[in-house]
N, C-alpha and C positions, 0 to 999 in steps of 0.2 A: 656150210659150216663156217662160222666166224673164227678165223685164226689170227692170233696176235703173234707176230714174228719179232723177236728181240735179238738182234745180232750184236756180237761183241765189237765188231767194226763193220763199216759200210762204205760203199763208194760215194765220193762227193759229187760225181757227175757220171754220165754214161761212158766216158772214156777212162775213168779211174779203174785200175786193175784191182786195187785193194778191196777185198770183200765183194767183188763183182759177182761171184758165184752165189752169194746170199740173195742178191737181187734177182739173178736168173732163176734160182729155185723158187723164189716167191712168185714170179711171173708164171712159172710152170704150174704152181699150185692154184693160182688164180684161174688158169686155163682149165683146171680140173673142176671148176665150179665153186671153189671156196671164195669167201670174201676175205681179203687180206688187209690187215692193219700192221704197219711196220712202225715200231717204237724205238726211237733213238734218244739217248740222254747225253748231253754235252755240258760238262762243268765249266762255268765261266771263271775267269781269273779273279784272284783276290782283290786286285786293283779296282774291279768293277762292282765290288760289294755294295758301295754306297749309292750307286746310280741304278735307276730302273727297278722293276719288280724283282722279288726274290727268285721267281721262276716264271717262265712263259713258254707257251707251246706254239710252234710254227707248224702249219699244216699245208701240205700240197698233195696233189694227185699225180701219181706216176704209173702209167700203163694200167689205169683203172684200179690202182691200189692206193689206199689212204696211208700217207707217210706223215708221221708226227715226230718232229724233232723238239725235244724238251731241253731248253737252256736254263741251267740252274746256277745260282750264285754260290760259289764255294766259300765257306767261312773259316777255313784253316789255311794259313799261309804255307806256301810250298817249301818253307825252311825245314819242315819236318815231314819228309815225303811219306814215311810209313804211316804216320798219323793222318796225314792228308788223304792217303789212299783209302784207308778204311772208313774215314769220315765221309769221303765222297761216295763210297759204296753204300753207306747207310742212307744218305740222301737219295741216291738213285732208287733204293728199295722203296722208300716212302713215295717217291714221285711215280714210280711204276704202279704201285698199289692205287694211288689217286687216279691215275690214267684209266685203269681198268674199271674203277667205280664210275668214272665219267662216261665211258662207253656204255656201261649198263644203264645209266640214267637216260642216255640218248637212244635206248632201244637197240643197241648194237653189242649186247653182252657177248664176251668171248666164250667160245666152246672149248678152245684149247690154246695153250701158250706153247710156242715153239722157239726155244732159245738156241742160239748157235754159239758153242764153246762155253765151257763152265766159267771161264775167266773173261769178263765177269758177268756176262749176260745170264748164264744158267744159275749162278749163285744168287744174283740179285732177284731173279724171278721166283725163287723158293717162297719168300715171304708173301708175295702177291698171290701166288698159286694157292697157298694154304688159306690165307685170309678170305679169298674169293671162291674157294672150292672149285678151282679150274685145273684140270689135269695139265701137267707140265711134261713136255717132250724136249729133250736136249740132244743136239747133234754135236759131237766133239770133233774138232778139226786141228787143234793146236799142237804143232810139232814139238814145242818146248817140252811136252810131257814125255817124249821119248829121247831126249838128249841124255848124254852120259851122266850128268849131275842130277842126283835125286833130290828134289826139294820137298821136304816134309810138309811145309805150309801149303804148297800148291796141291799136293796130293790129299791133304786133309780137306781142302775146299772141294776138290774133285769128288772125294768120297761123300761129302755132305750133299753135293748136287746130285750124284747118282742115287743115293738112298732116298732123296726127296722128290725124285722125278717119277713119272708114271712109265716112261720109256726112255732108254738111253741108247742113242745111235752112234756107232763109230763108222767112219767112212771106208775102212778097210780092215781085213782080218788081222794083218800083221800089227796094225796100230792097236786094235782091240787086245790082242794077245799080250803085247808089250805092256800096255797100261794096266790090264787086269792082273798081270804077273806082279807088277809093283804094288798094286793095291792088296794083293794076297787074299782075295775073296772072290766068290762068284755070285752072279745075280741073274735070275731068269728074265729080268726086264731089259737086258742088254741084247742088242741086235746089230747087224751090219747092213747098211744101205750105202751104196757108193754115191759119189757126186755125179752130176749129170752134165750133158753137153747138148747144145742146141744143134741138132743134126740137120736143121733147115738152113742154118747159116754156115756151118762147117760141112762142106760137100766135096765131092770129087771135082777136081779142076784140072784143066789141061796144063801140062808142064810147059813153061815159057822159055826155059833155058836148055840149051843143048848139053850143058854140063850136068854131071850127077851132083846134086846139091844136098848137102847134109846141114841140117838146121839144129841149133841150140837156141832155146828161148826161155829165159829165166832171169831173175835178179842176179846180178853179178856180185855174189857174196860168197864168203867161205862156206863150205858145205855143199855148194851146188856142183862142185867137181868139174868146172869148166876148164881148169888148167889140165886136168887129166884128158879131156877131150882133145885139146890142142896137141898134147904130146902124142896121143894115139893117132890123130890125123896125120901128123908128121911121119910117124912110124909106118903107117899103112900107105899113104898117098903122096909121099914126097916126090916120087917119080911118075905121078899120074896127073898130067895137066888137065885132064877132063873131069876132075873131081874138085869141088870147092866146099869150104866150110863157112857158113853164115852164123854169126853170133848176135842174137837180138837180146836187148835188155840193157839195164844200166845198174850201177851200184859201186860200192867202195873199192871193189877189186878190178874195176875196168882198166885203169891205167897199168896196173901190174900185168893183167892179161894181155893187153896190147903190146907191152914190152916183151913179154914172153913170145908172142906171135912173131914179132919183128926178128927174133933170133932164129927162126925156123927157115929152112930152105924153101918151104911151101908158103912163105909169108904173103906172096902175091895172090894167093888163093884163099886167104883167111880174111873175112870181112866182118867188121863190127858195125852193126846197124843202129846202135843206140836204143833208147827207149822206143817201143813200138806202140802206137795208139791202138786201143782195144778194137776199134772199128776196122783196123788194117790187119789184125791177126789172122782171120780166116783166109784171106787171100795169100798172106805170107806163108802160112803153113801148107796150104793146099798146093802151092806151086813148087814144093820141095819133093825130094825122093826119099829121105830118111830123117827121122827125128831122134835126137839123142839128148838125154838128160840123166846124168848119173849122180844124183844128189843124195845127201844123207844128213839129217833125217828127212823123210818125206812121207807124210801120212796118207797121201793119195796121189796128187799130181794131176790136176784137171787138164793141163796142156797135153798130157799123154792121150787122153780120150778125144781131145780136139783133133790131134793128128790122126787117130784111128778113124774118126768120122770123115776125114778127108781121104781115107784109104791109104795112109802113109804108115809104113812099118816103123816100129819104135825100138829103142834100146834103153833099158832102165837098170836100176840097181837091185841086187838081191837083198831080201830081208826088209824091204820097204813096201809101202802101199801099192806100188806098181806091180807087185807079185800077183795081185788080184786081177790085173788088167792084161798082162802078157800071156799069150798062149802059143801053141805050136805053130800057128800060121800068121801071127801078126807082129812078131818081134823076138828079141832076145834079152836075157838078164845077165848082168856081169857083176863081179865083186867090186865093191866101192874101192877106188884107188888102184886097181889092178890095170895098169896101162896096157900090158901085153894082151890081157883077155879082152879089153875094150877094143884094142886094135884089131884083134882077130874077128870080133863080132861085127865091127864096121865093114871089114873086108868081106866077111861071109855074106852079108846082106847085099853088098855091092856086086859080088860075083854071082849071087843067086837071086838077083832082084826079080826076075820073071816068076819065081816061085811064090812071091808075095802078091797075091791077087787083090787089087784095090777094092773091087766090088765085094769080095768075101770079107775083107777086113772091115769095110764100112757096114755091111749087113750085120756083122757080129756086134759092132759098136752100137748100132741102133737098138738091137735087141736087149743089150745089157745096160746101156748108159743114156739112152735118149731121155729127153725131158718127160715124155709121155710115160715111159716105163718106170722111171725112178719116182716121179710124182705120184703115180698110182700106188707104189709100195709105201710111200710116206702117208698117203691118204688112208691106207689100210691100218697103219699105226694109229692115226688119229681116231679112226672108228673104234678100234679096240680099246684105247684108253678112255674114250668118252663112254664106252659101254660099261667098263669096270670102274672107272673113276677112282682108282687106287693109287696113292702117291707115297707109299711107304715100302721099305724093304721087307 
């Protein structure tokens, strides 16, 4: 099956974390026997308008997948960002339509379009899907949809995308329920398929450290709850020299968090690792004893299942995507911002660590989240929409 994948964002290189799960999923689908075409659109600056062609396509092959990056000259100055935004989207729609026609002429006609996130890949793919009679599958990931502030414009775009797709996938049940509640309607085309993890890369590893190591790995931004983890660590382990806290990642809150850690009596056992190269993540996670990330909002959280694939128990936040991940033998859920509860959870896993069987945790992760398991479920969606080829509510 020829599958055109249209992501809303995509990694610039193999070590780029942004959108890396789109690439990983595309590779897994390729391994299922699909021929994968990845389509990216990049609007050029207004200053470049008078130089070079209006648009050009750069092509390269990545892991036997055809990647097309289309660079388009924008014709609206960024002095009017809203106008620029919608004008740029209109250009992307036309360019994507032309790209699909080009594939057809080359004998590579798409059987299905798979867009990642309604903003803006899913929305721009509607036009091309209809004009070329190609079923559209959309996977929604964007956590902005479940923030406290309701944005009517965003939800109108989301509703249009959902109604004009053949299948609409959410990555977790809590995410689906929150979004569909805001939309205030139901649809039989909605389903839940989780993100995936490379269980061949994330594996059981021997612990290199004599200390009990607790890992946080995320962008250091508000909403990730890292400051709560630092407070909970101090509360639980200020008199436990055999326990340490490692904080990986970078972001605007890093200096604030480092200052917070310096004020704790356990400061000598709180380490900031900075940004971690993607290629180093499996070894880092696999060598720890416990993974903690109490973020909000969180549509899924791939790093949780990366930890589970390494046999590491996890602590996550109630009411978030991680609820689909945590079970009775692989971790605990806590209320966001409740330092006392988080402290108790960390201490519980530390004191009952032998009850968390690494092999059982990993076996369950493989069954539910491996690339083979999840890509097979996505393939079944492709087969269904290609059979019915219906793209309306």
